[in-house]
N, C-alpha and C positions, 0 to 999 in steps of 0.2 A: 503494499499499498505504499502510495508516495502523499509524502506532506505538500500541500499548498496553503499559502497564507491566506489568510480573511482577507487584509487590507494590503492592498497594493501601491507604491508610489505613484504609478500612473494612475490611479482613482484620484488624485488630488490635482491633477494637470489642469482639469476643469475650473475648479475651486478657483486654484493660483492665477489663471485666466481672468474668471470676473472679478477675483479681489483686486487685480491690477487696472481693470476696465470701469470699475467702482471708483478704485483711488485717483486716476485721470481726471475721470469726471468730476470728484470733490474738486481735484484743484484746479480744476477750469473753472469750476462757480467761483470758489473763493479769489481764483486771479480776476475772472469778471468783476466780480462785487467790491473789490478793493480797486480795481482801475476806474469802475464808476465812482466812487467816493473819492476818490484823487480828482477825476475831472469835475466835479460837482463842485470840490472846493476851489480849483482852480478859476472856475468860472465864475465862483460869488465873490471873488476878490474885487 
């Protein structure tokens, strides 16, 4: 009888890709909000 692992590292490839996508999206949103805030501050002067 051959032993097979229940969890393999390839199972986490999709999760890793999703995490990178989510992190990229959050960082993009933060950059847009910060950039907008700076723009508003500059235009208010």
